[in-house]
C-alpha positions as CSV (number, residue, x, y, z in Angstrom):
1,M,32.2,-1.4,-31.8
2,V,28.6,-1.7,-32.7
3,G,28.2,-4.6,-30.3
4,A,29.8,-2.6,-27.5
5,R,27.4,0.3,-28.2
6,Q,24.4,-1.9,-28.1
7,F,25.5,-3.4,-24.8
8,Q,26.1,0.1,-23.4
9,F,22.6,1.2,-24.2
10,A,20.8,-2.1,-23.3
11,K,17.9,-1.6,-21.0
12,R,18.3,-2.9,-17.4
13,K,15.5,-5.0,-15.8
14,L,14.3,-2.9,-12.9
15,A,14.8,0.5,-11.2
16,L,13.8,1.2,-7.6
17,I,12.6,4.7,-6.7
18,I,12.2,5.7,-3.1
19,P,10.4,9.0,-2.5
20,A,11.5,10.5,0.8
21,H,10.5,13.4,3.1
22,N,12.3,13.6,6.5
23,E,13.2,9.8,6.5
24,E,16.5,9.9,8.4
25,L,15.3,7.3,10.9
26,V,14.4,4.7,8.3
27,L,16.0,5.4,4.9
28,A,19.4,3.7,5.5
29,D,17.8,0.4,6.6
30,T,15.4,0.5,3.7
31,I,18.2,0.9,1.2
32,A,20.4,-1.7,2.9
33,S,17.5,-4.2,2.9
34,A,16.9,-3.6,-0.9
35,I,20.6,-4.3,-1.6
36,R,20.5,-7.5,0.5
37,A,17.3,-8.5,-1.3
38,G,19.0,-8.4,-4.7
39,Q,18.8,-4.9,-6.0
40,H,22.1,-3.4,-7.2
41,P,22.9,0.1,-5.7
42,R,23.3,1.6,-9.1
43,D,19.6,0.8,-9.8
44,I,18.3,2.4,-6.6
45,Y,17.2,6.1,-6.7
46,V,16.0,8.4,-4.0
47,V,14.0,11.6,-4.6
48,N,14.2,13.9,-1.6
49,D,11.1,16.0,-1.3
50,S,12.5,19.0,0.7
51,S,13.6,17.1,3.7
52,V,15.1,19.2,6.5
53,D,16.9,16.4,8.2
54,E,19.7,14.1,7.1
55,T,17.7,12.3,4.4
56,Q,19.8,13.8,1.5
57,A,23.1,13.0,3.1
58,I,22.2,9.4,4.0
59,A,21.0,8.7,0.4
60,E,24.1,10.3,-1.2
61,R,26.4,8.4,1.2
62,L,24.8,5.0,0.3
63,L,24.0,5.5,-3.4
64,G,26.2,8.4,-4.6
65,P,25.0,11.9,-5.5
66,G,24.1,10.8,-9.1
67,N,21.3,8.6,-7.8
68,V,19.7,11.2,-5.5
69,L,17.4,14.0,-6.7
70,A,16.4,16.9,-4.4
71,V,13.1,18.6,-5.4
72,Q,11.1,21.5,-4.0
73,R,8.1,20.5,-1.8
74,S,6.0,18.6,-4.3
75,G,4.2,15.8,-2.6
76,K,4.8,12.1,-3.1
77,A,3.2,11.6,-6.5
78,K,4.8,14.7,-8.1
79,A,8.2,13.8,-6.6
80,I,8.0,10.4,-8.2
81,L,7.1,12.0,-11.6
82,Q,10.1,14.3,-11.4
83,A,12.4,11.3,-10.6
84,L,11.1,9.3,-13.5
85,G,12.1,12.1,-15.9
86,H,15.4,13.1,-14.2
87,F,16.8,9.6,-14.1
88,D,15.4,8.8,-17.6
89,I,13.8,5.7,-16.2
90,K,11.6,4.9,-19.3
91,T,14.6,4.8,-21.6
92,R,16.9,2.9,-19.3
93,Y,14.7,0.3,-17.7
94,Y,11.9,-2.1,-18.6
95,W,10.3,-1.9,-15.1
96,V,10.2,0.7,-12.3
97,H,9.5,-0.2,-8.7
98,V,8.2,2.6,-6.4
99,A,8.6,1.9,-2.7
100,D,8.0,3.7,0.6
101,A,11.0,4.7,2.6
102,D,9.8,3.0,5.8
103,G,9.9,-0.6,4.7
104,V,12.1,-3.6,4.8
105,F,12.4,-6.0,1.9
106,A,12.6,-9.8,2.6
107,S,16.0,-11.3,1.7
108,T,14.8,-12.7,-1.6
109,Y,12.4,-10.0,-2.6
110,F,14.0,-8.6,-5.7
111,T,15.4,-12.0,-6.8
112,Q,11.8,-13.4,-6.7
113,L,10.3,-10.3,-8.3
114,K,12.7,-10.1,-11.2
115,S,12.3,-13.8,-12.1
116,R,8.5,-13.4,-12.2
117,L,8.0,-10.1,-14.0
118,N,6.4,-10.6,-17.4
119,L,6.3,-7.9,-20.0
120,H,2.8,-9.1,-21.0
121,D,1.7,-7.5,-17.7
122,A,1.3,-3.8,-17.3
123,A,2.1,-3.7,-13.6
124,A,2.7,-5.9,-10.6
125,T,2.6,-5.9,-6.8
126,G,4.2,-8.1,-4.2
127,H,3.1,-9.3,-0.7
128,I,3.1,-6.9,2.3
129,Q,3.4,-7.8,5.9
130,S,3.7,-5.8,9.1
131,L,6.9,-5.3,11.1
132,K,6.7,-6.3,14.7
133,G,5.3,-3.7,16.9
134,G,2.4,-2.9,19.3
135,W,-1.2,-4.0,19.2
136,I,-1.9,-1.9,16.1
137,S,0.8,-3.8,14.2
138,K,-0.6,-7.1,15.4
139,Y,-4.0,-6.1,14.1
140,R,-2.5,-5.1,10.8
141,L,-0.7,-8.4,10.5
142,F,-4.2,-10.0,10.7
143,E,-5.6,-7.6,8.1
144,Y,-2.7,-8.1,5.7
145,T,-2.8,-11.9,6.0
146,L,-6.5,-12.0,5.3
147,G,-6.4,-9.4,2.6
148,L,-3.3,-10.7,0.7
149,E,-3.4,-14.5,1.3
150,I,-7.1,-14.7,0.4
151,L,-8.6,-11.6,-1.1
152,R,-5.6,-10.5,-3.2
153,R,-5.4,-13.9,-4.8
154,I,-9.1,-13.7,-5.7
155,Q,-8.6,-10.1,-7.1
156,A,-5.6,-11.2,-9.2
157,F,-7.6,-14.2,-10.6
158,F,-10.5,-12.0,-11.7
159,R,-8.1,-9.1,-12.7
160,V,-9.6,-6.6,-10.3
161,I,-6.7,-5.6,-8.1
162,P,-7.9,-2.2,-6.9
163,V,-4.7,-0.8,-5.4
164,M,-1.0,-1.5,-5.7
165,P,0.1,-0.3,-2.3
166,G,3.0,2.2,-1.6
167,P,5.6,-0.4,-0.4
168,T,5.3,-2.5,-3.6
169,S,4.1,-0.9,-6.8
170,I,5.8,-2.0,-10.0
171,Y,5.1,-0.5,-13.5
172,R,6.2,-1.4,-17.0
173,T,8.0,1.7,-18.0
174,D,6.3,2.0,-21.5
175,I,3.0,2.8,-19.8
176,L,4.3,5.7,-17.6
177,D,3.5,8.4,-20.2
178,K,-0.2,7.3,-20.1
179,L,-0.5,7.7,-16.3
180,D,-1.4,10.9,-14.5
181,F,0.7,11.3,-11.4
182,N,-0.8,14.7,-10.7
183,A,-4.3,13.5,-10.0
184,G,-4.4,15.3,-6.6
185,T,-5.9,12.5,-4.5
186,L,-4.9,11.4,-1.0
187,T,-4.2,7.9,-2.2
188,E,-2.1,8.3,-5.3
189,D,-1.3,4.6,-5.5
190,M,-4.9,3.7,-5.7
191,D,-5.6,6.4,-8.3
192,I,-2.8,5.2,-10.6
193,T,-4.1,1.6,-10.2
194,F,-7.6,2.7,-11.3
195,Q,-6.0,4.5,-14.3
196,I,-4.4,1.2,-15.4
197,H,-7.9,-0.4,-15.4
198,R,-9.7,2.5,-17.0
199,L,-7.2,2.8,-19.9
200,N,-7.1,-1.0,-20.4
201,L,-3.3,-1.0,-20.2
202,G,-3.0,-4.6,-19.2
203,R,-3.1,-7.1,-16.3
204,I,-1.8,-6.2,-12.8
205,A,0.1,-9.3,-11.6
206,Y,0.3,-10.4,-7.9
207,I,3.6,-11.9,-7.0
208,P,3.2,-13.4,-3.4
209,Q,6.7,-14.8,-3.4
210,A,8.1,-11.2,-3.3
211,R,7.6,-10.2,0.3
212,T,8.1,-6.8,1.9
213,F,7.5,-5.5,5.5
214,T,6.1,-2.1,6.4
215,Q,5.8,0.1,9.4
216,D,2.4,0.5,10.9
217,P,1.2,3.4,13.0
218,K,2.9,3.4,16.4
219,D,-0.2,4.7,18.3
220,F,-3.9,5.1,18.0
221,H,-3.7,8.7,17.0
222,D,-1.5,7.9,14.0
223,Y,-3.7,4.9,13.1
224,Y,-6.8,7.0,13.1
225,N,-5.2,9.7,10.9
226,Q,-3.9,7.0,8.5
227,I,-7.2,5.2,7.9
228,Q,-9.0,8.5,7.7
229,R,-6.6,9.5,4.9
230,W,-7.0,6.1,3.3
231,Y,-10.8,6.1,3.4
232,R,-11.1,9.7,2.2
233,G,-8.7,8.9,-0.6
234,N,-10.6,5.8,-1.6
235,F,-13.8,7.7,-2.0
236,Q,-12.0,10.5,-3.8
237,V,-10.7,7.9,-6.3
238,M,-14.0,6.1,-6.7
239,T,-15.9,9.4,-7.4
240,R,-13.1,10.7,-9.7
241,H,-13.2,7.5,-11.8
242,R,-17.1,7.3,-11.6
243,I,-17.2,3.8,-10.2
244,G,-20.5,2.1,-11.0
245,R,-21.0,4.0,-14.2
246,H,-18.8,1.8,-16.3
247,R,-19.0,-1.9,-17.2
248,Q,-15.5,-2.9,-16.3
249,R,-14.7,-5.8,-14.0
250,L,-13.3,-3.3,-11.5
251,D,-16.7,-1.5,-11.2
252,F,-18.5,-4.8,-10.5
253,Y,-16.0,-5.7,-7.9
254,I,-16.0,-2.3,-6.1
255,C,-19.8,-2.3,-6.1
256,F,-19.8,-5.8,-4.6
257,V,-17.4,-4.7,-1.8
258,M,-19.5,-1.6,-1.1
259,L,-22.6,-3.8,-0.9
260,E,-20.9,-6.0,1.6
261,Q,-20.2,-3.0,3.8
262,V,-23.8,-1.8,3.6
263,I,-25.0,-5.3,4.6
264,L,-22.6,-5.4,7.5
265,L,-23.7,-2.0,8.7
266,G,-27.4,-3.1,8.3
267,A,-26.8,-6.3,10.3
268,L,-25.0,-4.4,13.1
269,S,-27.9,-2.0,13.3
270,L,-30.8,-4.3,12.7
271,V,-30.1,-7.3,15.0
272,P,-30.0,-5.3,18.2
273,I,-33.2,-3.5,17.2
274,L,-34.9,-6.8,16.4
275,A,-33.7,-8.4,19.7
276,W,-35.1,-5.4,21.6
277,W,-38.4,-5.5,19.7
278,S,-39.0,-9.2,20.2
279,Q,-37.4,-9.4,23.6
280,N,-35.3,-12.3,22.3
281,Y,-31.8,-11.3,23.3
282,A,-30.5,-14.7,22.5
283,M,-30.5,-13.6,18.9
284,F,-28.0,-10.9,19.7
285,G,-25.9,-13.2,21.8
286,L,-25.8,-15.8,19.0
287,L,-24.6,-13.3,16.5
288,F,-21.9,-12.0,18.8
289,I,-20.6,-15.5,19.6
290,S,-20.6,-16.5,15.9
291,D,-18.7,-13.3,15.0
292,V,-16.1,-13.9,17.8
293,S,-15.7,-17.5,16.7
294,V,-15.0,-16.7,13.1
295,F,-12.8,-13.7,13.9
296,L,-10.8,-15.7,16.4
297,A,-10.3,-18.6,14.0
298,L,-9.0,-16.3,11.4
299,T,-6.7,-14.6,13.9
300,I,-5.3,-18.0,15.0
301,W,-4.8,-18.9,11.3
302,A,-2.8,-15.6,10.7
303,A,-0.7,-16.3,13.8
304,I,0.2,-19.8,12.7
305,L,0.8,-18.8,9.1
306,N,3.2,-16.0,10.1
307,R,4.7,-17.8,13.2
308,R,3.5,-14.9,15.3
309,P,1.8,-16.3,18.5
310,D,2.1,-12.9,20.0
311,V,-0.8,-11.7,17.8
312,L,-3.3,-13.7,19.8
313,G,-2.6,-11.6,23.0
314,A,-4.0,-8.5,21.3
315,F,-7.1,-10.2,19.9
316,P,-9.7,-8.5,22.3
317,L,-8.4,-5.1,21.2
318,F,-9.0,-5.9,17.6
319,Y,-12.7,-5.2,18.1
320,V,-11.9,-1.6,19.0
321,L,-10.1,-1.1,15.7
322,R,-12.8,-2.8,13.7
323,A,-15.4,-0.4,15.2
324,V,-13.1,2.6,14.5
325,N,-12.7,1.4,10.9
326,L,-16.4,1.2,10.4
327,Y,-17.0,4.6,11.9
328,V,-14.3,6.2,9.7
329,F,-15.6,4.4,6.6
330,I,-19.1,5.9,7.1
331,K,-17.7,9.3,8.1
332,S,-15.4,9.5,5.0
333,W,-18.3,8.5,2.7
334,Y,-20.4,11.3,4.1
335,E,-17.6,13.8,3.8
336,I,-16.5,12.9,0.2
337,V,-19.6,11.6,-1.5
338,V,-22.4,13.5,0.2
339,R,-20.9,16.8,1.3
340,R,-18.2,16.9,-1.5
341,Q,-15.5,17.9,1.0
342,F,-11.7,17.2,0.6
343,Q,-11.8,17.1,-3.1
344,T,-8.1,17.9,-3.5
345,A,-5.1,16.7,-1.6
346,P,-2.7,19.0,0.2
347,I,0.8,19.2,-1.2
348,G,3.4,17.1,0.6
349,W,3.2,14.5,3.2
350,A,4.2,14.5,6.9
351,T,6.4,11.9,8.6
352,T,7.4,13.7,11.8
353,G,6.6,11.6,14.8
354,R,5.4,8.7,12.7
355,R,8.7,6.9,12.1
356,Y,10.6,4.7,14.3
357,R,14.0,3.0,13.9
358,I,14.0,-0.3,11.9
359,A,16.5,-2.9,13.1
360,A,18.6,-4.9,10.5
361,D,16.4,-7.9,10.9
362,G,13.2,-6.0,10.3
363,L,12.2,-5.7,13.9
364,R,11.3,-2.5,15.7
365,K,14.0,-1.0,18.0
């Protein structure tokens, strides 16, 4: 009898929580891909943040009413917090995985993840890649490949991972009470990651074998709004956690990255001025050719690594998005750091018009 009771109350390995607001176009495929990837339906939970479409019905049909929580409009972070308490995640599980509703998990994602989670770590994150789509998705595939195949491995080695992104954020449940999910920033995933560093809760592991795919903005308008939210949220988090005023590894890393951006901006501004001043326009041409060569080589590498030759066809347009990124970066810095605007995040998040149907194989329909 005692043995049966111990078995009954034994903690399970990993819970998956999917916060959702008007996700009827994508939620069913996200849940189905999680099950195919090795996550049992009884360990998948959906928190429905006041959806007005079929999100609640889809979640209940696939998982049962007991695994679905409907909450009043709360915003993503607060919805997650309510789900953690309602489903008693800390008591019942060693780990909790938070994932966006618009992703597709690779067929071995949860199998790989569960075999590599280590209770000596405080948190973990997997590998993200873009679903097939238009030229913006092709650019994102390049960005994710460069950022995760190279930079994320460096960050993990030096223990300075700055953000566990929305599609793949995994927390050891005994640290949940120490984290503030009500920080009120536009990038709650980055804020919580910074909290783990600031509180010295432990290492954040990178598990590249666990691969998930995410939707990217389907047009330029959505792309601009997304990176504007990201950059504003990044500066919100950095000012909130007083980056540069502590002596943690994270501070040194963020300051190094910011210095890189300043040097890049300085080079882009200074070289044309020097070329005009000296009437030596070959200097400008040499810089441009060097940049194109390096950028093209990295794009070819990303295309080969991901077996996506179609990425090369969009290469010339990548320069447009690079310029937009730099502009929004400077604009967001001025708004948040200099003018102290957008210091709080609005409640809730919008998905209307941003979602598209995900096919069973992870391709856009």
